[in-house]
C-alpha positions in Angstrom: 125.3 71.5 121.3 128.5 73.4 120.6 128.5 77.0 120.3 130.8 78.2 117.5 132.2 81.6 117.2 131.9 83.6 114.3 134.6 82.9 112.6 134.2 79.2 112.4 130.5 79.5 111.2 129.6 79.3 106.7 126.2 80.5 106.3 125.9 79.7 102.5 123.0 79.1 100.0 123.1 76.7 97.2 121.4 77.9 94.0 120.9 76.6 90.6 118.6 75.9 87.8 116.1 73.6 88.5 117.4 70.1 88.7 121.6 70.4 88.6 121.2 68.1 91.8 121.6 70.9 94.8 119.4 68.4 96.8 121.9 65.7 96.3 124.6 67.6 97.2 123.4 68.2 100.3 122.5 65.1 101.0 126.3 63.6 100.1 127.7 66.1 102.5 125.8 65.2 106.0 126.9 61.9 104.6 130.4 63.4 104.4 129.6 65.1 107.8 128.6 61.7 109.7 125.1 64.0 110.2 123.5 60.9 108.0 124.6 57.8 107.9 122.9 56.5 104.6 122.1 58.3 101.5 118.8 59.7 101.1 117.4 59.7 97.6 115.4 62.6 95.9 113.5 59.6 93.6 112.4 57.9 96.6 111.8 61.4 98.9 114.4 59.9 101.2 116.8 63.3 101.3 116.9 65.3 104.5 116.5 68.6 102.6 113.0 67.8 100.7 111.1 66.6 103.3 107.3 67.9 102.7 105.4 65.4 101.4 104.7 67.6 98.2 108.4 67.9 97.3 108.7 63.7 97.1 105.6 63.5 94.7 106.6 66.3 92.4 110.9 65.7 93.4 111.6 69.4 93.0 112.6 71.6 95.9 109.5 73.7 97.2 110.8 75.2 100.7 114.0 76.9 101.8 115.7 73.8 104.0 118.5 74.4 106.6 121.0 72.0 106.5 123.5 72.6 109.3 126.9 70.4 109.9 130.2 70.6 110.8 133.2 69.9 109.1 136.9 70.7 110.6 135.9 72.2 113.3 133.3 74.8 111.1 130.2 74.8 111.2 128.6 74.7 108.0 124.5 75.8 107.6 123.5 74.8 103.9 120.4 76.7 102.8 119.0 74.6 100.3 116.9 76.8 97.6 114.6 75.7 95.6 115.4 75.9 91.5 112.0 76.5 90.2 111.6 79.6 89.5 108.2 80.1 90.8 109.3 79.8 94.4 112.2 82.6 94.2 111.0 84.4 97.3 113.0 80.9 98.9 115.9 81.7 96.8 115.9 85.8 97.7 115.6 84.7 101.5 118.1 82.2 101.2 120.5 85.0 99.5 120.0 87.9 101.9 120.9 85.8 105.2 123.8 83.7 103.2 127.8 85.2 103.5 128.3 83.4 100.1 126.6 80.8 97.3 127.7 77.8 95.4 126.5 77.8 92.6 125.6 74.4 91.1 125.6 73.4 87.7 125.1 70.4 86.1 128.0 68.6 83.7 125.6 67.4 81.2 123.3 70.3 80.8 125.8 73.2 81.3 124.7 76.6 81.7 120.8 76.9 82.1 118.0 79.3 82.3 118.2 78.7 85.9 121.5 79.3 86.5 121.8 82.8 85.0 119.1 84.2 87.3 121.0 82.9 90.2 123.7 84.4 89.1 122.3 88.0 88.2 120.9 87.5 92.3 124.3 87.0 93.8 125.8 89.6 91.6 123.0 92.1 93.6 123.6 90.6 96.8 127.0 91.0 95.8 127.8 87.4 97.4 130.9 85.8 97.0 130.4 82.2 95.2 132.2 79.2 94.7 130.7 76.7 91.4 130.0 73.5 91.9 129.9 71.6 88.3 128.0 68.6 89.9 126.7 64.9 87.9 129.9 64.2 86.3 129.0 60.8 86.1 126.3 61.0 84.0 126.4 60.8 80.7 126.9 63.4 78.4 128.5 65.3 81.3 131.7 67.8 80.3 133.7 69.5 82.2 135.4 71.5 79.7 132.4 72.4 77.7 130.4 73.8 81.0 133.7 75.5 81.7 133.6 77.3 78.4 129.7 77.9 79.0 130.2 79.5 82.3 133.5 81.8 80.8 131.3 82.8 77.8 128.2 83.6 80.4 130.0 85.3 83.2 133.4 86.0 81.8 136.8 84.8 83.2 136.5 84.9 87.0 135.2 81.2 86.7 138.9 79.8 87.0 139.2 76.0 87.4 140.5 74.8 90.5 140.3 71.3 90.1 139.7 69.0 87.3 137.6 65.8 86.7 139.6 62.0 86.3 137.4 60.5 84.0 133.7 61.4 83.3 130.3 59.7 82.6 130.6 55.8 83.6 134.5 56.5 83.7 134.3 59.1 86.2 136.7 58.2 89.0 137.6 61.6 90.8 139.2 64.6 90.8 142.8 66.7 90.6 142.8 69.6 93.1 145.2 72.2 91.1 146.5 73.6 94.2 147.5 71.0 96.5 148.5 68.9 92.5 147.5 65.8 93.6 144.4 63.4 92.5 141.9 62.1 95.0 139.9 59.0 93.4 136.3 57.2 95.1 134.2 58.8 97.7 136.9 58.0 100.5 138.9 60.7 98.0 142.0 58.2 98.1 144.8 60.5 97.4 147.4 59.4 94.6 149.2 61.4 91.8 148.2 63.1 88.7 146.8 60.8 85.8 149.7 61.4 82.8 146.4 61.9 80.7 145.9 64.8 82.7 149.1 66.5 82.5 149.1 68.9 79.6 144.7 70.2 80.5 147.0 70.0 84.7 149.9 72.9 83.2 147.5 74.7 81.8 144.7 75.2 83.8 146.9 75.6 87.2 148.5 78.7 85.0 145.8 80.7 85.4 144.7 79.9 88.5 148.0 80.5 89.7 147.5 83.9 87.7 144.0 84.7 89.3 145.6 84.0 92.9 148.2 86.3 92.3 146.8 89.2 91.1 144.6 89.3 94.3 147.3 90.7 96.0 150.0 93.1 95.1 152.6 91.2 97.2 152.2 87.9 95.5 151.5 89.7 92.2 155.3 91.3 92.3 156.4 87.7 93.3 154.9 86.0 90.5 156.0 88.6 88.0 159.4 88.5 89.0 159.4 85.0 88.4 159.2 83.3 91.9 157.3 80.2 92.6 154.6 80.9 94.9 153.9 78.3 97.6 150.5 76.5 98.4 149.6 78.7 101.4 150.4 82.0 99.2 148.2 80.6 96.9 145.4 79.5 99.0 145.8 83.1 100.8 145.4 85.0 97.5 142.6 83.3 96.2 140.4 83.5 99.4 141.2 86.8 98.5 140.2 87.0 95.6 136.7 84.9 96.3 135.3 87.1 99.3 136.6 90.5 96.8 134.3 88.8 93.7 137.0 88.3 91.7 136.8 85.1 91.3 134.5 82.3 91.2 136.2 79.4 91.6 134.9 76.0 90.2 134.7 72.8 91.8 134.1 69.5 90.0 132.1 66.2 91.7 128.9 63.8 91.8 126.7 64.3 94.6 125.0 61.4 93.4 128.2 59.2 94.0 129.5 61.3 97.2 132.9 62.1 95.0 134.5 65.5 95.2 132.9 66.3 98.2 134.7 66.6 101.2 137.3 69.1 98.8 133.9 71.5 98.3 133.6 71.7 102.1 137.3 72.0 102.7 136.8 74.9 99.8 133.5 76.7 101.7 135.8 76.5 104.6 138.6 78.0 102.8 137.7 80.4 100.9 134.1 81.8 101.5 133.3 84.4 104.3 132.8 84.0 107.4 129.5 85.7 109.0 132.2 88.0 110.9 133.7 89.7 107.4 130.0 91.1 106.5 128.7 94.2 108.1 125.0 94.9 107.8 122.5 97.5 106.8 120.1 98.5 109.7 117.4 101.3 110.7 118.9 103.6 113.7 116.4 105.5 116.0 117.5 108.2 114.2 115.7 106.9 110.7 119.6 106.8 108.8 120.9 103.7 107.4 124.1 103.0 108.6 126.1 99.8 108.9 127.0 98.2 112.0 129.7 95.1 112.8 128.7 91.5 113.6 129.3 90.9 117.1 128.5 88.7 119.5 128.7 91.1 123.1 126.3 93.8 121.3 122.4 94.1 121.8 120.9 91.6 120.0 119.8 92.0 116.0 118.3 89.0 114.3 116.6 88.8 111.1 113.4 86.7 110.4 113.8 85.1 106.7 111.0 82.7 106.5 108.0 81.4 109.0 106.1 77.9 107.8 102.7 76.0 109.3 104.3 73.2 110.9 101.6 70.3 112.0 103.1 69.7 115.3 104.5 73.1 116.8 102.5 75.3 114.8 104.2 78.7 113.1 107.8 77.9 113.0 109.3 81.1 112.3 113.7 81.2 110.9 115.6 83.6 112.3 119.4 84.8 111.5 121.2 86.4 113.7 123.4 89.3 112.6 124.5 90.4 116.5 124.4 89.4 120.0 123.1 86.1 121.4 119.1 85.4 121.9 118.4 83.4 124.4 115.2 80.4 125.2 112.4 81.7 127.4 113.2 85.6 126.5 111.7 88.7 125.5 112.6 90.8 122.2 110.9 93.4 120.4 109.6 93.2 117.1 111.1 96.5 115.8 108.8 96.6 112.7 105.6 95.9 114.6 106.4 97.7 117.4 105.4 94.9 119.7 106.9 92.3 122.3 106.8 88.6 121.1 107.7 86.4 123.9 110.2 83.9 123.3 110.0 80.3 123.5 112.2 77.3 122.7 115.0 77.7 120.7 115.6 75.4 118.0 118.2 74.2 115.6 116.7 73.1 112.2 118.1 70.4 110.1 115.7 69.9 107.5 112.2 68.6 109.6 114.1 67.7 112.3 114.4 70.9 115.5 117.0 70.2 118.3 116.5 72.2 121.4 119.2 74.7 122.4 119.5 77.6 124.9 120.5 80.1 122.6 121.7 80.9 119.5 124.8 83.3 118.9 125.6 86.0 116.4 126.2 84.4 112.7 124.0 81.5 113.8 120.6 80.6 112.6 117.3 79.2 114.7 114.2 78.3 114.5 111.3 79.3 117.3 107.4 78.4 117.8 104.8 80.5 117.6 105.4 84.3 117.3 102.5 85.6 117.3 103.1 88.8 115.1 106.3 88.1 113.1 106.7 87.8 109.4 109.5 87.6 107.1 111.6 90.2 106.7 111.1 91.4 110.4 113.9 92.5 112.7 114.0 90.9 116.1 115.9 93.3 118.5 116.9 94.0 122.1 113.6 96.0 123.8 115.9 98.9 125.3 118.2 99.0 121.5 115.1 99.1 118.6 116.8 98.6 115.3 115.7 97.6 111.9 118.4 95.6 109.2 117.2 96.4 105.8 114.7 94.0 105.0 113.9 91.0 102.5 113.3 92.6 99.1 110.4 89.8 97.3 109.4 90.0 93.7 105.2 91.2 93.0 102.9 88.5 92.4 101.8 88.4 88.1 99.7 85.5 88.2 95.8 85.4 89.4 93.6 82.4 89.8 90.1 82.6 91.4 89.4 80.3 94.4 86.1 78.4 95.0 86.1 75.6 97.9 85.0 72.5 97.3 83.1 72.0 99.9 80.6 73.2 102.4 82.6 72.2 105.1 86.1 74.3 102.8 84.2 77.1 102.7 83.9 77.7 106.5 87.4 76.9 106.9 88.8 78.4 103.5 89.8 82.2 104.6 91.7 81.2 107.5 94.0 78.4 105.6 94.6 81.8 102.9 95.8 84.0 105.1 97.8 81.4 106.7 99.2 80.1 103.7 100.6 84.1 102.6 101.9 84.3 105.9 104.4 81.5 104.8 105.1 82.7 101.3 106.0 86.5 100.9 104.7 86.5 97.2 101.5 85.2 97.8 98.6 87.7 97.9 94.9 87.0 98.5 92.3 89.8 98.1 88.4 89.5 97.1 87.7 91.6 93.7 84.5 93.3 94.6 83.7 93.7 91.2 83.4 89.9 90.6 82.6 88.5 93.8 85.6 86.8 93.7 88.8 85.8 96.0 91.7 85.9 94.1 94.8 84.3 94.8 97.9 85.6 93.0 101.5 84.3 93.0 104.7 84.4 90.5 103.1 81.5 88.6 100.8 78.6 87.7 103.0 76.0 89.6 103.4 78.1 92.9 99.3 78.2 92.9 99.2 74.6 92.3 101.4 73.7 95.0 99.8 76.4 97.6 96.4 74.6 96.8 98.1 71.3 97.6 99.3 72.7 100.5 95.8 73.9 102.2 94.5 70.2 101.4 97.8 68.6 103.3 98.5 70.7 106.1 94.6 72.5 107.1 92.5 69.5 105.1 90.9 72.6 103.4 90.1 71.2 99.3 90.1 74.5 97.1 89.7 74.5 92.9 91.6 77.5 91.4 90.0 78.4 87.9 91.0 82.0 85.5 89.5 84.3 87.5 86.3 86.9 85.7 87.3 89.4 84.0 85.5 92.9 85.2 83.4 94.0 82.3 81.6 97.1 83.0 78.7 98.7 80.8 77.9 102.3 80.3 76.1 104.6 77.5 77.0 106.6 75.1 73.9 109.1 74.2 71.2 111.0 76.6 68.0 110.0 76.8 65.3 110.6 79.5 63.0 107.8 80.7 59.0 107.8 82.6 58.8 104.2 84.6 55.2 104.1 86.5 54.9 101.8 89.3 50.9 101.6 89.6 49.1 98.5 91.2 45.6 98.5 92.7 44.6 95.6 94.8 42.1 95.7 97.6 43.1 97.9 100.8 45.9 100.3 99.8 47.4 100.0 96.5 50.6 101.3 95.2 51.8 103.9 93.1 55.2 105.2 92.5 56.1 107.5 89.3 59.8 109.1 87.9 61.2 111.0 85.1 64.9 110.3 84.8 67.1 111.6 82.1 70.8 109.5 81.9 74.1 111.2 80.3 76.9 109.7 79.4 80.0 110.6 81.4 83.7 110.7 80.6 85.6 107.6 81.6 86.6 106.7 85.0 84.3 109.1 86.5 82.1 106.6 88.1 78.7 107.1 88.7 76.4 110.8 90.0 72.6 111.2 91.1 71.4 114.5 90.9 68.0 115.7 92.2 66.1 117.8 90.2 62.5 118.0 91.5 60.8 121.2 92.1 57.2 122.3 92.9 56.8 119.0 95.3 56.0 116.8 92.1 57.6 113.9 94.1 57.9 114.7 98.0 61.5 115.2 99.4 61.3 111.8 101.8 60.3 109.8 98.6 63.8 111.5 96.7 66.1 109.1 98.9 64.1 105.7 97.5 64.7 106.8 94.0 68.0 106.8 94.7 68.7 103.7 95.7 66.6 101.7 93.3 68.8 103.6 90.6 71.8 102.5 92.6 70.9 99.2 92.5 69.9 98.5 89.3 72.9 99.9 88.1 74.7 96.7 89.7 73.3 95.0 86.6 73.4 96.5 83.2 71.3 95.3 79.8 74.1 94.0 77.8 75.6 91.2 79.7 74.4 92.0 83.2 78.0 94.0 84.5 77.7 97.0 86.7 76.8 100.2 85.2 79.6 103.3 85.3 80.4 106.7 83.9 76.5 107.8 84.2 74.9 110.9 85.4 71.1 110.0 86.6 69.5 112.7 87.0 65.4 112.7 88.8 63.8 115.6 87.2 60.0 114.8 87.5 56.9 112.6 89.0 53.8 112.4 90.6 53.0 110.6 93.9 49.5 109.2 95.4 48.6 110.4 98.8 47.6 107.3 100.2 49.7 104.4 97.8 52.4 105.9 97.3 55.8 104.8 99.6 59.4 104.5 99.8 59.3 101.1 98.3 57.4 101.9 95.5 59.7 104.9 94.3 62.4 102.3 94.4 60.9 100.3 92.3 60.1 103.2 89.9 63.3 104.7 89.9 65.1 101.4 88.9 62.4 100.7 85.8 62.9 104.3 84.6 66.9 103.2 84.8 66.0 100.1 83.3 64.2 102.0 80.4 67.1 104.6 80.2 69.5 102.4 79.6 68.0 100.2 76.6 67.4 103.0 74.6 70.9 104.9 75.7 73.0 102.5 73.2 74.9 100.7 75.9 78.7 99.6 75.1 80.5 97.1 76.9 84.0 98.6 79.1 87.2 96.5 79.3 89.9 97.5 81.7 93.5 97.8 80.1 96.1 97.0 81.9 100.0 98.7 81.9 102.4 96.3 81.0 106.1 96.6 81.2 108.1 93.9 79.7 112.0 93.1 80.6 113.9 90.8 78.1 116.8 89.9 76.5 116.9 91.7 73.3 116.7 88.5 71.2 113.0 88.3 71.9 112.0 91.8 71.6 110.5 90.4 67.7 109.1 87.8 69.2 107.0 89.2 72.1 105.5 92.4 70.5 104.6 89.7 67.7 102.4 87.9 70.7 101.6 91.7 72.3 100.3 92.3 69.1 98.0 89.3 68.9 96.6 90.3 72.3 95.2 93.5 71.1 97.6 95.5 72.8 99.1 99.0 72.1 102.6 99.7 72.4 103.8 102.8 74.2 107.5 102.7 73.9 111.0 100.1 73.9 114.2 101.5 76.5 116.8 98.9 75.2 120.3 98.8 77.4 122.4 96.2 78.2 121.3 93.6 76.3 118.1 94.2 77.7 114.9 95.6 76.2 111.9 97.1 78.3 108.9 97.2 76.4 105.9 98.9 77.7 102.4 98.5 76.4 99.0 98.6 77.2 96.6 95.4 76.8 93.1 94.4 77.8 92.8 92.2 81.3 91.2 89.4 79.2 94.5 89.2 77.0 97.1 88.6 79.6 95.6 86.5 82.4 97.9 83.8 81.3 100.5 86.1 80.4 103.3 84.8 82.9 103.1 81.2 81.1 103.2 83.1 77.9 106.0 84.5 78.9 108.0 81.6 80.1 107.5 79.6 76.9 108.3 82.7 74.8 111.6 83.2 76.5 112.6 80.1 77.8 112.0 82.0 81.6 114.4 84.6 80.9 111.8 87.0 80.6 109.8 88.9 83.5 107.2 91.5 83.4 105.1 94.0 85.6 101.3 94.9 85.4 98.6 97.3 87.1 95.4 98.6 86.2 94.8 101.9 83.5 91.6 102.4 82.9 88.2 101.2 81.0 87.8 101.7 77.2 85.0 100.4 74.8 85.0 96.7 74.1 85.5 96.4 70.0 82.2 95.1 69.0 83.3 91.5 67.6 84.6 90.7 71.4 81.4 92.2 72.6 79.5 90.6 70.5 81.2 87.1 71.9 80.6 88.4 75.7 77.4 88.7 75.4 76.4 85.3 73.4 78.8 83.7 76.7 76.2 85.3 79.2 
C-alpha cells in the first residue's frame, strides 16, 4: 500500500441531516477514484459505507465508516457519519479526527434541523468546510432557494463556486465559476457556459472574486485597484479563506447520477487543510496542556476514536495518528490507562473490508484488532514519551429503558453482551437500579436503544426486550406511633417466644432509616437486639401502601419480654418485623416519588410550547435564561412524567431542543396519583 506524506492526505467528515445523500455521495466518490467498479445503492443495501445488515434493513447510516480513496496524488479519508441525531457519538468522533468537513444539503429539502446541528458541531471544532448541494436530479430541487436558505441560516460566508446546469429531470452538470467552464454528464465533459446562465454566472462570480480577494491583503489591493485576478490567485485566496473559516464554498451535483463528484474531489484537495496544517492539543507529563506540531519523525501520538465488535476479528479499534508512526507487531502505551498494549497486524479500513499494512504514519487513519483495554478517546503513544491527546467529548445519556432477557439462555449471556455493546458506543451506559432491581440501558433516544437491541441479537445472539423502567417510589410515615408485637407459638417440645415494643417517628426528607436501641433492665437480652434490628430492616423493604421500600423513619426498640427457654434470634426477628408492619399501618403512611432537576435548552420560539408541556407534567419552573436566541429553562419535575421526554422534546421542537436531567429529591406524591399507583399494584 502506497504511503502518503502528511501534505498529501485529507481527513474529512461528511455531515448532514438524515437522508441528504452522504452515503450515495461516498459511493460515487469511490467509483470516480476507481476503488469500486459499480455504484451500490442505499435501498438495495449494496453501498460500501452502509455495510452493517441493520443499516441495510433501516436504510440509514448507524456507524461512522472510514472510506479511503486516492485522487490526483492525494489520499482522501472520507468519514461517513450518520445523519440521525441518536447516533451523534459517531458524528463527534468523525469531527474530532478530521481537518475538514463536507456538509451535504439536499437540493429539495434545503437546510434542515440536522444541517443546523452539524454546522454548530463544526463551529465548536473550528472545522473548515465545504457545502455540497446534493440530489439536484430530485423533484423540487432548487439550488438558488437552497443557497438563500444557507445564507439566511449561516451567513454570507456560504459562497457558491459552482452553478447547476438544469435541474430535476433536466439536471445535466455544473458551471465552475473559477475556471469559467461547464462540465456536463458523469464524464464531466468540458464546454462553454450556457447562454441562459450568463447573468447568474456574472453575478455569482463577482461575489466569489470579492470573497477570495478579501482573504489576502495583496489580492484585495489588486482587486480594489481594478486589476483582474488570475485563476491561480483566486484559488489561493479562496484556500486561505476556507482554511481560516471565513468562507464555506458551495458546490453542487448529484451523488446518485455521479455528476459534479470529480469537481468536489478537486475542491477537497485544493481548499481543505492537510493534517500538517492543524496543531493538536495534548497534555504532557507535567499535566499542562500544550499545542504540538504534527510530524512523522516525532514520538508516536494516536487517538482512538471508535471500537467495534467484529464477528470475525473480535474487537476492532480505529485510530488516527497525529504524530510519529505506528507499526504492526509493536508495543505502545495507552496513556489514559497506564497500560502497555500489544499491536498485532495493522489495517487500513474501507467499510467492512480490512487491508493489511506494515505501518500507519502521521496524518493517516488505521485499525487494529484485539486490543485489551483501549476505548474511544484513549491516546496510544510511545512508551518512553507519555502524552494524552485531548479526548472526544460525548453527550450524556438522556433516555433509559429496562432490559429483560427473552429466555433463560439470553439471561446467562446478557451482561457480557451489554458490556461489549457499551464499549462500542460511549453514549450508551448500563447500570443496575438497586431500588427497582432492574438493569437499565441508557442512551440518546429510542432509535439508538432499539438498534442496540438488534445488534445484541445479530452480533452476540442475545434476545432482549426493552420496556419503560419502573419508578423507584418509596413510602414513609407522617405521624409518630408505638406498636407492640408478640410472637408466641407452642407445639410439643420447645415453643417460640419474642415480644417487642417499637416507637416509630418520621424523619426529615432524605434522612434514610435509623434503628435505635433503648431497652433497659434486660427486658430483651442484648444478644437478641441485632435480631430485632434485622427484622425491622427486612420489613422496611416492603411498605404497606404499595409494597415500596420505607424511608425517612426512625424505629426505636424500647421494651419487650423474653422466655428463658422458648426465645431465640429468629423469634425476635419475626417480632421486630411484625411490630414495624403494625406501626406502619397506624402512622398514616404516604407515597414518595423521585423529583428530577431538568434543564431544557431550546430556540426562543419554542419557549411557550415547552413551558405549557412541562406544566402538563406537574413541573415546577425554577428559572429561565435567554441568550443569543436560545432559552435555557430550568425546572423540577417528577421522574414518572419525563421517562419519554427525549421523544416529547424532539416532536415539540422538531429536534432543535436538548436537555439534561439529574436526581434532586423525593417528595410526597399527590393523592390522585397515589391512588392510581396503589390500584395498579
